N, C-alpha and C positions, 0 to 999 in steps of 0.2 A: 138173156137178161139185158134190159136196157142199160146203156153205159152209165147213166146217172144213178140208176138203182144199184148197179154193181159197185159204183164208187162208194155209195152210202153203205153198202154191205161190207166192203173191205174196212172202212173206217169203223163201222160198228163192231166188227170182229176184232179189229186191232185195239180199239179203245176198251172193249169189255175184257178181252184177254189180258190186256196190260194191267187193268185194275185187279183182276183175279190173281195175276202173277205177283203183283205187289203184296196181296194178302197172303199168298201161299209160299212164295219162294224166297222172300227176304230172310236173311239169317235170323234165327229165333231170338238171339240176344238183342238185336235192334228192336224187334217188335216188343219184347218184354220190357226193354228200357222205356219205350214209349208209353206202355201201360203203367209202369211205375210212376210216371210223372203225373198222370191223372189230370192233364190239362185239357182244355176244351179242344175238341177236334173241329177241323175246318172242313165242311162238306166240299167234296170235289178236289181236295188238296191232299196229295200223298207224299210229298217230300218231307224228309226228316231234317230238322234244323238245329239239333242240339246233341249231336252224337259224340261219344267218347272216342279217344284215340283207337282203342281196340275195335270199336264198332265201325269206325271208318275203314280200317284195314279189312275187316270181314266183308263189309259192303262192297269194297273195291274188288275183292276176290270173287264175290258173287256176280258182279257186273261182267267181269271178264269171262267167267265160266258160262254164264247165260248167253253172252254174245257168241262165244265159240260154239256152243250147242246149236244156236239158231243158224249160224253161218254154215256149220257142218250139215245141218238138215237141208238147207237150200242147195248146197253144193252137191248133195246126193241125189237130187231130182234128175231122172233121165231126161236128156234133151228132147226126146220125142213126147215127153209127158208134162212139159212145163205149162203152167197155168197161172192165172191170176191168184188163185187161192194158195198155191204152194210156192210162189215166188214173191209176189208183191205183198200179200197179207203178212207173212212172217216178218218181213223186214220193216214194214210199217208198224207192226205190233212192237217190235224190238225198239224202234225209235221212240214210240210213245211211252213204253215202259221205262227205258233206261235214262232218258234225259233228266227227270227229277232225281233219280238215284245218283247219277254222276254229279249233279249240282250239290246234293247233300254231302258228297265227299269233298268237293273243292271249295265250297263257300267258307268252311271253318278256317282255312288258311288266311282269309282276309278279315275275319270278324271275331274269332274265338278269343276269350280272355286267357285261355290256357296255352302256354307255349308248347306243351306236349301235343295238344290237339292240333295246333297250327302246323307243327312239324309232320304229324301223321297225315294231315290233309295235303301238305305239299308233296310228300312222298307218294300218296295215292294219285295225285294229279299227274306226276311224272309217269307212273305205271300205266295209268289210263291213256295218257297221250301216246305212249309207245304202242299200247294195244290197238288204239284206233288207227294208227299209221299202218300197222301190219294187216289189220282186217280190211283196209281199203286197197290192199295190194294182192288180195286173194284171187288168183286167176280162175280157180275152179268156180267160185261164186259168180264172178263177172261173166263167165261163159254161159251160165244158166240165165242170168238176168238179160244178157244180150240176146240170147235165143228167144226169150219171151218177147223182148222189145221188137225183134225183127218179124215176129208173127203179125204185128200190126193190128192186134185185136182192139176193138173199140172199148175203152174202159172209162171214158169220161175225162174232162179237161184237167181236173186237179190230180187224179191218179196218173194220167199221162205225164204231167209235169213232174210228179214224184219219180216216175220211172226214168225220165230223161235226166233228172238230177243224179240218180243212182249211177247211170251209165257214165255220165260225164265225170263224176267224182272218181270212179275207178280209173278211167282213162287218163285223167290229169295226174294220177298217182303212178302211172307207168305200167299198168297191168297188161297193155298190149305189146310191150317190149319183149324182146328175147331176153334170156337169162343174162347174156353178156352185156347187153345194153342196160338192163336193169341194174347190174352191178356198177356200170359206169355212172348211171344216174345217182345211185347212192353215194358213190365217191364224190361226185360233183356237189351234192347236197351237204355232205360232211365238210368239204373244203370251203363251201360258201359259209356255212355256220362258223367255221373257224375264223375266216376273214372278218365276218360281221363282228365277232367278239374282239378281234384285234383292233378294228377301227374304233369301237366304243372304248376299249381299254386305253388306247392312245389318248383319247379325249379326257378320260377320267384321271389318267396318270400325269397329265400335263401340269407341271408345277411352276412354270416360269412366271416372273413378275417384273414389273417396272418400278424403278425408284423415282419418285416424283416429289417435288417440293410443294408446300402448301400454296405458294403463289401459282404454281402450275395447275393446281386444282381449285382455283378460284371459282366460286359459285357452288361448290359442293356443300351439302348440309353438314352441320357439326356431327349429327348422328352417324353419318357415313364415315367421316374422318376419324372419329374417336376409336373405332374398332380396328383400324389398320395398324399393323406392326411398324414400329419406328426403326430406322437404320441410317446412321451417318447424317443425321439432321433432316432426313427425308422420310417418306412413308412408302411401305411396300404395297403395291397394288397388284394382287394376283390377277392373272388373265383368265378369269372365269366370267360367264355371262352375268352372274350375280354382282360382280364389281364393274365390268365393262359397260353394261347397259346404263346404270345410273350416271356414269361419267359422260357417256355420249348424250344423255338427256339434259344434264345440268351444268356441266363444266363450261365456263365462259371463255376459256382459252382454246382457240381453234387449233393451235399446234399440238396441244395435249390431246384433244379429241382425235386428231389425225394419228398421233402416235399410238394411242390406245386401239383405234380401229384397225390400223395396219398390223400391230402386234397380235391382236386377237384374230384377225383374218389369216394370219400365218400359222395359227395354232395347228400343230401336228401336220403341217403342210405337206412336205414331200412324202412322208411315210403314208399318211392317209390317202393322199391322191393316188399313190401307187396301188394301195389296197383297193380303192374304189375302181380303178381301171381293171384290176384283176377280177374283181367281183362282177363287173359288167360283162366281161368276156365269158366267165363261167356261167352266168345266168343265160347268156345267149346260147351256149352249148346245151345247157339243160333244156331250154325251150325247144331247140331244134331236135333234140332226141325225141321229144313228144309230138313233133310234127308241126310246130309253129315257126313262122318266119323269123321271129325275134322274141325277146323276153317280154317286151311291152304288150304284144298281142296276147301272150299267155296270161299276163297279170290282169289285163283289162277285160278279157273274154267273159268272166262271170259277173261283170259290172254293167251298169246301164249303157255306156257308150259301145260296148262289145268289141270295138276295134281301136287300136292306137291312133290311126289316122284321124278318127273323129275327135279324139282328145286333143291332138295337135291343132286341128282346125278350130276347136272351141277356144283353146288358149290364145291362139293368134288373133281370132276375132275379138276376144275380150280385151286383149292388149290394145288393139287398134281403136276399139270403141271408147276406151278410157283415155285416149291421148289428149283430147280437148280439155277434160276436167283436170287431168293430172298436170297439164301444162299451165293451167291457171293457178293451180295450187303451188307449183314450183316457182312461178313468178312471184307469188306472195312471199315465199320463203327467201328467195334471192333478194328481194327488197329489204327484208328484215336483216339479212346478213350485211347488205350494203350499209345500212344505218348503224349497225353495231360494230362491224369490223372493217368497213371501207371496201375498196374495189378489189376483193379477193375472189378467186374462183370458187364456185360452190361445188363441194364434193360430197361423197356418201357419208363422210364423217360428220357433216353438218345437218343431215336429214332429221335425226331424232331431236337434236337440240333446238332447231328452229320450229319444228312442229310443236314442241313443248312451249316455246316462247309464244307462238301464235295462239295456243290454247289459253294462255294467260290473258291475252287481249280479247279473245272472242268467246270464251266460256266463263261465265260468272258463277263458278261453283268450286267449292273446296271438297274434293272427293273424299278426303279424310274425315271431314266434319259430317258429311252426308250420312255416314254410318249410324249416327245417333237416331236416325229415323227407321232403322231396320233391326229391331230386336228379333232374335231368332224365332221365338214363339209366334210373333205376329206375322213374320214372313211366311212361316209354314202354314198357319191357319188361313191367311189371306190367299196363299197360293192354292190351297185345297178348295177353298170356296170358289175361286175363279175357274178352276178346271171343272168343278161340278156344274157351275152355271153355264159355261160355254158348251160343254159336251153332253149335257143332260144326264149327269151321273149323280149317284149318291154314295158318299163314303161314310161307313159306320165303323167306329173304333171298337175293337174286340179286346177287352181288358185281360182275359185269362187264357190267351193262346200261348202255346209253347214258343219261347224265344231263347236267344243265346246270351242276352244281357238285359238287366232290368231297365235300361234306358230305351230299349227297342219298343216301338209302337207298331201295332198291327191293325190294318183296316180291311174290311170287305168292300167291294165295289159293286154297285147295283145300277141297272138301267133305271133312270128316274121315272120313266113312263110305264114300262112293262113290269118293273120290280124283279127282273131276272138277275140272278147272281152272275156277274161277269168275271170276277177274280178277286185277288188279294194283293196287297202290298205291305211291305215292312219298311218302317222308317228307322234307320240306324244312323243318326245324323250328328251325334256328339263325339268329341275326341276322347280317345282313351289309348293307353299303352298297348302296343302290339297290333293295333287295328290298321288296315290298309289306309294309306295316307291321303288318298285323293277322292274327289267326288265322282261317283260313277253309279251305274245300275248293273245289278247282277240278276239274271233271270233264274228263278227257282223251278218253275214248272211251265210247260207249254200247254196250250189248250188243244183239245181234240174232241171229236164226236164219239159218243159212247153208244152202246147197243140199244138203250132204251130211249134214245133221242135226246138225252141230257148231255152236258159237256163236262169233260175234265177241264177245270178252269185254269187260266194262266195266273202265275204269281211272280212277283219280282221284289227286289230289295233296293232301296235307295241308300247308298252309303255316302257319308260326308264326314268332315272333321270340324264341325261347328264348335265354338267355345261353349263351355258349360255355364249354367247359371251361377251367379255369385251373390251370396247374401239375399237370396230370394229375387234378385233382379235378373231378367233375361239378358243374356250376352248379346252383343251387337255384331252384325255382319257388315263387312265391306261390300260396296255395291257389286264389284265383280263376283263376289261369292253368292250374292242374291241371284245374279244372272246364271251362274253355274248350276246352282241347285234347281232353279226353274227349268233350265235346259234339260237336266238329267231327269227331273220328274216328268217331263214331256215324253221321255223314253218309256217310263213306267206306264203312262196312259196309252201310249202307242201299243205296248205289249198287251195290256189288258183289254184293249179294244179289238184285238185280233179275233177273227171268227173263222179262220181256216179250219178245214176238217182234218187235215193231216198235221200231226205234231211237227213234222219236218218244216212246215210253212208257218208255224206259230213263232213266238218269241220275236227276236229282232234278227232272225236268220234270213236276211234279205240281200238283194244286191247291195254291195258295200256303200254305194253312193246314195242309195235311197234311205238307209237307216238314219242318216242325220237330217234329212229334209224336214220332217215334221218338227223336230226340236229347234232347228234354225228358224223355221217359220214362227214358232211360238215364242222365241226369244224377243220378237218384236213387242210383245205385251209388256216386257220389262222396261220399255222406253215410252210408254203411253200413260197419260195421267190417270185415266179411268181405272186401269189395272194396277198401276203403281200405288195409288191411294188405298187400294184394297189390301196391300201387303206392307203398309208403312204406318208408323205412328211414333211421335217423339218419345224417346225412352223414359222421360220424366212425366209425360202426359200423352198417352197413346191415342187420345181423342184428336190430337193435332197431327194429321197426316202430312206427308211431304207436300210442298207447295207446287202448284202448276208450273211456276217459273223454274223451279228446280228440276222438274220432269223434263221441260224443254231443254234445259242446259245439259242434262244427261244425254239426251238424244243428239244435241249438237256435238257434244264431245265424242260420241260414238262415230259420227259421220264425218268429223273434221279430217280433211286430207285423206279421205277414203280411197281416192284414185291412186295417189302415190303409194299408199300402203299396199293396195291390191297389186300394183305394178311390181313391187318387190316379190310378192308371193308368186305372181305369174312367171317372173324370171326364173326362179328356182324350179317351178313346176315344168317349165319348158326344158330346162337343162335335164331334169329327171327323165322326161319323156323322150327327148332326142337321144340321149346316150343309151337308153334301153330299147330303142327302136331302130338303131343304126349300128353298123359295124365300124370298129376301129376309129372311134371319135376321139380326137385330142380334146380332153375335157377342159384343160386350161384355155386352149385357143378358142373353144366354143364359148366359154363364159366371157372372154375378152371381146369377142365379136357381138354376142347377144346383149351384153350389159348396156352399152350406150344406146342401142336400138330400142330396147324396152324401157330403159330409165331416162329417156328424153335427152340424151347427150351426156349424161353424167358418166364419166369413165369409171371403170373398175379401179379400186385403189391399187396402186403399183405394188407388186410383190405379194398380194393377197391371193388366197385360193379358197373361195367360199365352199367348194365341194369337199374340202378337207375337214370342215367343221360343221357339216350339215347332216346329222345322223339319220334324218328321215329318208334320205336317198340310199343310205347304206343298209338300213335294217328297218323293217316294219312297214314302210310306205314306198318301197322301191317300185317304180313305174306307176304308182297310183297317188303321188303327191297332189295331183290335180283334184282329188275327190272332194275336198272340203269346199273349194271354190265352186265346183259343179253344183254341190248341194245348196250353197248360198244363192246361186242364180235361180234354181228351181224354187227355193223357199221364197225369194223376193217376188216371183211371178204369182205364186199362190196367195201371198199376203195382199198384194196390190189388187189382184183380180177378185178375191173372195171375202176379205176381212177388213181391209183398211178403213172403210167408211162406217163400219158398225162392229166394233171389237168384241162385244158381248152378245152378238146375235146367235141365239141358241139354235135357230134353224140352220144357219150356215155351219155352226160347229157340229151339229148332229149329222149333217150331210157329209162333212169332212170325215167324221168318225166312221160312218158307214161305207163311204165310197173309197177313201184313201187308206185309213188305218185298218179297217176290218179285213181286207183280203190278205194282208200279210204277204208271204212269198208265194201265194197260190197262183198269182198271175205275174206277168212281166211288169216291172215297176213303171217303165216308161209308158206302157199302155194304160196303167191305172191312172197316172197323172194326166195323160192326154185325154182320156175319157172324162175325167173330172172337170178339166178346164174346157173341154169341147174343142180343143185344138192342141197342137204340139206346144210345149213350153217355149217361152221366148226369153232372149237375153235382155230385151229392151227395158222391162220394169226395173231390173237391177241397175242398169246403166243410168236410167233416168233418175232413180233415187239417189245415186251417188252424185250425179250432176246437179241435182236440185239442192241437196242437203250439205254438200261438202264444205262450201264456204258461205 
């Protein structure tokens, strides 16, 4: 059988079997409940979105039992009998079947109005997470998969990539280790988790404050001061980011800014620094057990750079390329300080304050007043229209679909030219009690190819916490909230545009650095007049959109002092990458050495320890803090090269949808972008945009 035909066959089998399994194997109570509701069914969509607590538990039980059955079946295949049909097909089928079922269990934790349902969902998520960890460590299953992989049978590029992902996933979870080394790995993971929690707990438990007089807080708004507790004729200023950042931005007294910056920079100092040093050593041990030279190589391997050395080279080149623009920016800030405070040394405590002062001179806009041009309903409708126009899509609202709350809206997505159904999205954007507090996207179902040539379509949810309408008037959004919702809806469109054949390569299950690139690219539309006018209208007269001058001011505000701001990010990313790629690094000494080099001679504040209050290094982004900067650079190249001169060019948008969004994880992300650009991505468009727009 030809490799391409065989690949289509596995996906057809997997997709068809998954749909049959959904119909036959789900617990009867779940199916019965769905029938009771008698809501409109969505073709190609199998996820349940409104389960009870009992149904969630039963569904989680079913998922675990079905996965064990499939894994036992694959493990039982004799090594001399391994084939595409008895190894790859069942695992591809399982992935296609179980993803929407798992999401049906875990989504309610974030959205359900019922506390009991949210608790049942959280419990199910813990059980499923534990189950997934155990199944990725099954040596008997890995042995069968590896045997088939080593046969080298031609099975087509996407099926080959699926097989490679399976092998690598098992190996990164320690399946090749001896029992004793596997126990050692588990102990290391447990110790790392414990230290992660201690680091975060130290930050959350930190309750110190400074006593400051109102004179020492000159320049602070009344709204800030009135909420502070009084003591001995002074006010208590807690050392939290919520309190420290406004003081560093607005306080006119340089000595107060320095006092706050030093005290905040010493937050959980020695304790957390010691914890971080231990964490780094444990991570190195963990990575070496798995055969990696250091932890950074382990963390970066599944991402676009592949190697830590490439990340370091990228960050160092970025820092060097930004020197000229950052030096010009720093010169402006030093001149402002000279005029306001005289001949005093410029320190890190001055950075936010004088950037804010420069904004007042250089940007003629009141960011608080501008919200009057962004009623929620208008932002949403304008955003939907813009994405339809740019990407040749059609969104149709479905009024009677099953939802978990009466404020949730459901849309089908169609290709505007072919009228093919591409997927669905749910908008759950209004605030309510018990709901997840941040703006994000949750995938409900991945797309995959089915036996009759049709597709099981992708579906996603956009969650936000927009204020509700009041007295029939649409609530207003602050401009950063507009950008955030636009960014996250870009993820929705990315997900629904995906045309990968395997469920494993649908969704946003991509190299971590690539997942953010399309959304960061599309954020540019939030700063251009033609698209901003589509999403805006004065709240008392929506026919009056935001002015072109205001649009330009918003763009200037974004780009002002971009070089210095990026330099601060690069510094922390370099620290993260160096300590996770080298042995026995003195973290404090490293920061003291790097700080003046990266920050153009500005020394580290004496006595501070930034690594002690930078949780991204400790947990969640360890060794991959660079990722967002990487994505910004790629997004800038895509914008300048393909969209800047014609923002609503549907031909360009459709080509981007088909060439960059559609492949999903079925191909290497760097290859996808390089093929689309016709060359390797470049750093220069990003640097040039910062050089041109910063001042």
